[in-house]
C-alpha positions as CSV (number, residue, x, y, z in Angstrom):
1,X,32.7,21.9,-32.5
2,X,31.3,18.6,-34.3
3,X,31.2,15.8,-31.9
4,X,33.4,13.1,-33.4
5,X,33.2,9.9,-31.6
6,X,36.4,7.8,-30.5
7,X,35.9,4.9,-33.2
8,X,35.3,7.2,-35.9
9,X,38.5,9.4,-34.8
10,X,40.4,6.0,-34.8
11,X,38.9,4.8,-38.2
12,X,39.9,8.2,-39.6
13,X,44.0,8.0,-38.0
14,X,44.2,4.4,-39.7
15,X,42.7,5.5,-43.0
16,X,45.3,8.5,-42.8
17,X,47.9,6.4,-41.8
18,X,47.4,3.9,-44.8
19,X,47.2,7.3,-47.1
20,X,50.4,8.7,-45.9
21,X,52.4,5.3,-46.4
22,X,51.2,5.6,-50.4
23,X,51.3,9.4,-50.6
24,X,54.6,10.3,-49.2
25,X,56.3,7.7,-51.6
26,X,54.7,8.7,-54.7
27,X,56.2,12.3,-53.6
28,X,59.7,11.1,-53.6
29,X,59.0,9.0,-56.6
30,X,57.8,12.0,-58.0
31,X,61.1,13.6,-57.0
32,X,63.1,11.2,-58.6
33,X,61.6,11.6,-61.8
34,X,61.9,15.1,-61.8
35,X,65.6,14.4,-61.0
36,X,66.2,12.2,-64.0
37,X,64.2,14.8,-66.5
38,X,66.5,17.8,-65.5
39,X,69.6,15.7,-66.1
40,X,68.2,14.5,-69.3
41,X,67.5,18.1,-70.3
42,X,71.1,18.8,-69.4
43,X,72.5,15.6,-71.0
44,X,70.4,16.1,-74.4
45,X,70.6,20.1,-74.5
46,X,66.9,20.3,-74.9
47,X,67.2,23.6,-72.8
48,X,68.8,25.2,-75.7
49,X,66.5,23.6,-78.0
50,X,68.9,21.6,-79.4
51,X,66.8,18.1,-79.6
52,X,63.4,16.9,-78.1
53,X,63.7,15.6,-74.5
54,X,63.6,11.7,-74.7
55,X,60.8,10.7,-72.5
56,X,61.4,6.8,-73.3
57,X,64.6,7.3,-71.8
58,X,63.5,8.8,-68.8
59,X,61.1,6.2,-68.2
60,X,63.4,3.4,-68.7
61,X,65.8,4.9,-66.1
62,X,63.1,5.9,-64.0
63,X,61.8,1.8,-63.8
64,X,65.3,0.9,-63.2
65,X,65.7,3.7,-60.4
66,X,62.3,2.8,-58.5
67,X,63.1,-0.3,-57.0
68,X,66.3,0.8,-55.5
69,X,64.2,3.9,-54.5
70,X,61.6,1.9,-52.5
71,X,63.8,-0.6,-50.9
72,X,66.0,2.4,-49.5
73,X,63.0,4.2,-48.3
74,X,61.1,1.1,-46.9
75,X,64.9,-0.2,-45.1
76,X,65.1,3.7,-43.9
77,X,61.3,3.8,-42.6
78,X,61.5,0.5,-40.7
79,X,64.7,1.5,-38.8
80,X,63.2,4.6,-37.9
81,X,59.6,3.2,-37.0
82,X,60.8,1.1,-34.9
83,X,63.6,3.0,-33.3
84,X,61.3,6.0,-32.5
85,X,60.9,5.2,-28.8
86,X,64.7,5.1,-28.3
87,X,65.3,8.5,-30.4
88,X,62.3,10.4,-28.6
89,X,63.6,9.3,-25.0
90,X,67.4,10.1,-26.0
91,X,66.1,13.9,-27.3
92,X,64.5,14.9,-24.3
93,X,66.4,12.9,-21.7
94,X,63.2,11.0,-20.3
95,X,63.8,7.9,-17.9
96,X,61.4,5.4,-17.1
97,X,59.1,5.9,-13.7
98,X,57.5,3.1,-11.9
99,X,55.4,3.0,-8.9
100,X,57.8,3.1,-6.1
101,X,59.5,6.4,-7.7
102,X,56.0,8.4,-7.7
103,X,52.7,6.4,-6.9
104,X,50.8,9.2,-7.5
105,X,51.6,10.0,-11.0
106,X,51.5,6.1,-11.5
107,X,48.1,5.7,-9.6
108,X,46.7,8.4,-11.7
109,X,48.0,7.1,-15.0
110,X,46.9,3.0,-14.1
111,X,43.2,4.3,-12.8
112,X,42.8,6.6,-15.8
113,X,43.8,3.0,-18.3
114,X,41.4,1.1,-16.3
115,X,38.3,3.5,-16.6
116,X,38.8,3.3,-20.4
117,X,40.0,-0.3,-21.0
118,X,43.2,0.2,-22.1
119,X,46.6,-1.5,-21.4
120,X,49.1,0.9,-19.5
121,X,51.6,2.6,-21.2
122,X,55.3,2.9,-20.2
123,X,55.7,6.3,-17.6
124,X,58.4,8.5,-18.3
125,X,60.0,11.5,-16.7
126,X,62.0,14.0,-17.6
127,X,63.5,16.3,-15.2
128,X,62.7,19.9,-16.2
129,X,61.3,22.7,-13.8
130,X,58.5,23.9,-16.2
131,X,55.6,22.3,-17.4
132,X,55.0,20.1,-20.3
133,X,54.1,16.5,-21.6
134,X,53.6,14.3,-24.1
135,X,52.4,10.8,-25.4
136,X,54.6,8.8,-28.1
137,X,55.1,5.2,-29.6
138,X,53.5,3.0,-32.5
139,X,52.5,0.4,-30.9
140,X,51.5,-1.2,-27.3
141,X,55.4,-1.8,-26.8
142,X,56.6,1.4,-27.1
143,X,53.6,3.4,-25.9
144,X,54.7,6.2,-23.5
145,X,53.4,9.2,-21.6
146,X,55.9,11.4,-20.7
147,X,56.2,14.3,-17.9
148,X,58.2,16.8,-16.6
149,X,58.8,17.2,-12.9
150,X,57.6,20.9,-13.0
151,X,54.2,19.7,-14.5
152,X,53.9,16.7,-11.8
153,X,54.7,19.0,-9.0
154,X,52.7,22.6,-10.3
155,X,49.2,20.5,-10.8
156,X,46.8,19.4,-8.7
157,X,45.7,15.9,-8.9
158,X,42.3,16.3,-11.1
159,X,44.5,19.0,-13.2
160,X,46.9,15.9,-14.0
161,X,44.6,13.3,-14.6
162,X,43.2,15.9,-17.2
163,X,46.7,16.2,-18.6
164,X,47.4,12.3,-18.7
165,X,43.8,12.0,-20.1
166,X,45.0,14.1,-23.1
167,X,48.1,11.9,-23.7
168,X,46.3,9.0,-23.2
169,X,43.7,9.8,-25.7
170,X,46.5,10.3,-28.4
171,X,47.4,7.0,-27.5
172,X,44.0,5.6,-27.9
173,X,43.2,7.3,-31.2
174,X,46.0,6.2,-32.7
175,X,47.7,10.0,-33.1
176,X,51.3,9.1,-32.0
177,X,51.1,6.3,-34.8
178,X,50.0,8.8,-37.4
179,X,52.2,11.7,-36.3
180,X,55.4,9.5,-36.1
181,X,54.5,8.1,-39.6
182,X,54.7,11.3,-40.8
183,X,57.9,12.8,-39.0
184,X,59.6,10.2,-40.3
185,X,58.5,10.6,-44.2
186,X,58.8,14.5,-43.6
187,X,62.6,13.7,-42.7
188,X,62.9,11.3,-45.8
189,X,62.0,14.0,-48.2
190,X,64.2,16.9,-46.6
191,X,67.0,14.3,-46.7
192,X,66.5,13.7,-50.4
193,X,66.0,17.1,-50.9
194,X,69.5,18.1,-49.4
195,X,70.9,15.6,-51.5
196,X,69.5,16.8,-54.6
197,X,70.8,20.5,-53.8
198,X,74.5,19.2,-53.2
199,X,74.1,17.1,-56.4
200,X,73.1,20.0,-58.7
201,X,75.6,22.2,-56.5
202,X,78.2,19.7,-57.3
203,X,77.5,19.5,-61.0
204,X,77.3,23.5,-61.5
205,X,80.7,24.0,-59.9
206,X,82.2,21.4,-62.4
207,X,80.7,23.1,-65.1
208,X,82.1,26.2,-64.1
209,X,85.6,24.0,-63.6
210,X,85.5,23.1,-67.3
211,X,84.9,26.8,-68.3
212,X,81.8,25.9,-70.1
213,X,79.5,29.6,-69.5
214,X,76.6,27.9,-71.5
215,X,76.8,24.5,-69.7
216,X,77.6,26.6,-66.0
217,X,74.3,28.9,-67.1
218,X,71.9,25.8,-68.2
219,X,72.9,24.2,-64.4
220,X,72.3,27.3,-62.8
221,X,68.4,27.5,-64.5
222,X,68.2,23.9,-63.6
223,X,69.1,24.0,-59.9
224,X,66.9,26.8,-59.7
225,X,64.3,24.8,-60.9
226,X,64.9,21.6,-59.1
227,X,65.1,23.6,-55.9
228,X,61.6,25.0,-56.3
229,X,60.5,21.7,-56.9
230,X,61.7,20.3,-53.9
231,X,60.7,23.2,-51.8
232,X,57.3,22.6,-53.2
233,X,57.3,19.0,-52.3
234,X,58.8,19.5,-48.6
235,X,56.2,22.3,-48.0
236,X,53.3,20.3,-49.1
237,X,54.6,17.3,-46.9
238,X,55.3,19.4,-43.6
239,X,52.1,21.3,-43.8
240,X,50.1,18.3,-43.8
241,X,52.0,17.3,-40.9
242,X,51.2,20.3,-39.2
243,X,47.6,20.2,-39.9
244,X,47.2,16.6,-38.7
245,X,48.7,17.8,-35.2
246,X,46.6,20.7,-34.9
247,X,43.3,19.1,-35.4
248,X,44.3,16.3,-33.1
249,X,44.9,18.3,-30.2
250,X,41.1,19.3,-30.0
251,X,40.0,15.9,-30.2
252,X,42.7,15.2,-27.5
253,X,41.3,17.8,-25.0
254,X,38.0,16.2,-25.6
255,X,38.7,13.1,-24.8
256,X,41.1,13.9,-21.9
257,X,38.5,16.1,-20.6
258,X,35.9,13.0,-20.8
259,X,38.5,10.3,-18.9
260,X,39.2,12.7,-16.2
261,X,35.4,13.8,-15.9
262,X,36.2,17.2,-14.7
263,X,36.7,19.5,-17.9
264,X,37.5,22.6,-16.0
265,X,40.4,20.6,-14.4
266,X,42.3,20.2,-17.7
267,X,41.3,23.8,-18.6
268,X,43.2,25.1,-15.6
269,X,46.0,23.0,-16.3
270,X,46.3,24.1,-19.9
271,X,46.8,27.8,-18.6
272,X,49.2,27.1,-16.2
273,X,51.2,25.3,-18.9
274,X,50.7,28.2,-21.0
275,X,52.7,30.4,-19.1
276,X,55.6,28.2,-18.3
277,X,56.1,25.7,-21.0
278,X,58.9,23.4,-20.6
279,X,61.2,20.7,-22.5
280,X,62.9,24.4,-24.1
281,X,65.8,22.8,-25.0
282,X,64.3,20.1,-27.6
283,X,65.6,21.9,-30.5
284,X,64.1,18.7,-32.9
285,X,60.9,20.4,-34.3
286,X,59.7,16.7,-35.1
287,X,59.6,16.0,-31.5
288,X,58.5,19.1,-30.3
289,X,55.6,18.4,-32.0
290,X,54.3,15.8,-29.8
291,X,53.8,18.2,-26.9
292,X,50.8,19.2,-25.3
293,X,51.8,22.6,-26.0
294,X,54.6,24.7,-27.4
295,X,55.8,28.2,-26.4
296,X,54.2,31.2,-28.7
297,X,54.5,34.6,-29.2
298,X,51.7,36.9,-30.3
299,X,52.1,37.8,-34.0
300,X,49.9,40.5,-36.1
301,X,48.9,40.8,-39.6
302,X,50.2,38.2,-41.9
303,X,53.1,37.0,-39.2
304,X,50.0,36.0,-37.6
305,X,49.0,33.7,-40.3
306,X,52.0,32.6,-41.2
307,X,52.5,31.4,-38.0
308,X,49.0,29.5,-37.6
309,X,50.0,27.8,-40.6
310,X,53.3,26.4,-39.6
311,X,52.1,26.0,-36.0
312,X,51.7,22.7,-34.9
313,X,49.5,23.3,-32.1
314,X,45.9,25.4,-32.3
315,X,45.8,28.4,-30.5
316,X,46.2,27.5,-26.2
317,X,43.2,30.2,-25.6
318,X,40.9,28.2,-28.2
319,X,41.6,25.1,-26.5
320,X,40.8,26.6,-23.0
321,X,37.7,28.3,-24.3
322,X,36.3,25.1,-25.5
323,X,36.7,23.3,-22.3
324,X,35.3,26.0,-20.3
325,X,32.2,25.7,-22.6
326,X,31.5,21.9,-21.1
């Protein structure tokens, strides 16, 4: 794997964060324009060829709607951005861990932070007998490293240092900020898609109640077109988020190995985690994406390809093999 320095990675993540802040609102505005375009087709009867599509009216309505859309998305994003830490803690049932609660874990985190010159994040613990860990947060106030009781009890000091180093690297590289930004926007797109589908379904049902067969048929066609467009937009955003996550796991493994000074210890830890990944009770895919490892099932052929595309993490065996090459 080509080596990429930490400062280069931070620069890339900051640039991608800005790109996401631009790209996702553009996708949302594109969906709004499509929504207005479809309704203009329905309202003008252009779908039956009765009259041409009035693009000037579409543009006019789009300009009127744009400030509202941008304002609502901005408010939504701001709330989610600053409430992400409490939301994640509630989903996984994490509790803060102080030095007096577990000096061993606290000292490992503190020593690793001192060795790389970073401020110490919040340390959280989850009561789960299996093994998992993750980093979260968007700024120094919300940065946190969360560990299960299982991973603390099962790993020795070197292995635990490798795992914590992996999570600290996510924070140092601004991975958590980038991923949470993408997670928020994917949630917004998914919600808008749901609203569009519900509105179009209501329109179809209203058309049927008016006993207008032609109108009902037109609405069904438009519904299918809008549904396909929304699914494409959502697929694009979610695949982008997954690709971002997979690439950064390799970088965090390398950073964790460098921080703990023992790549084989991190490889050993990953092997143990592979056999017993915890936090299975978490049903939120956006939160589960942050975990150091997800439970996987072996698939073949096309199923394996699709699994790779939609996986938030690279193959554990590949990660372990790369670490053992150091």
